[in-house]
C-alpha angles and dihedrals in degrees: 000000000000119000121196141157141125125310113285097020094114102257096142093042093050096042091050091050091050092048093050094049095041105032088229113148118261122223122188104200095191092051093050088049092054090048091047092047092052091054093052140014106294090228092067100038115112087222093060115119089226097048103026113176112174091176089061103037105038108047095064089054100039094044089056094054115039141271088279116074142135113225112202106199127166115246094239095044089085111022117047146145118280097020133099098268091179088061090049093048088054088053093052090046088051089052090048095050100036095049099026085241119178113215117220118186116197118202139165138190116276100253093052091047093051092055092048093044094053096041099043101034101035091230135139129253092246090062090050091056091065095042091051094047091050090046093053099040106036115001106047096043089057098045089051089061091065109023124118093193137018116193122190102216094185093116101019129091119231087255094051091049091051093052090048091053093049092047092051093045092053092056 
């Protein structure tokens, strides 16, 4: 399963709850990217937001764990302004097909996300405006093209969201 969404939506909290309850391996894409980019020049890392290559960076990790994993990936780690988002969509569809990955997108209404963004990320409202605009205009429309499930977490706890995902996955 791949979980994505905007900053502050609860991706990591939901993914970690699911991994604790199910025993499925947790993969933090952004953390792996930081580690990889420290090892080599960020401009050549397959985790780089500029040169993203999921076909290169994910198989070595996924093949080590199992066929069951939860990939926590920030919404803007894939789809962005000034990149070939059709190529990135193809990479996500490759991941979906190759690993039978279900794609779950978490979202929330703007006012709820602002509160979460500021409280969890210690950021300012002005930073949120850019993130929100990018989410609405570039990121969300591209994720919608490949998502299996979109959940509005505005009034759900991370625990409630994880139970909802499990319930839907079972059916």
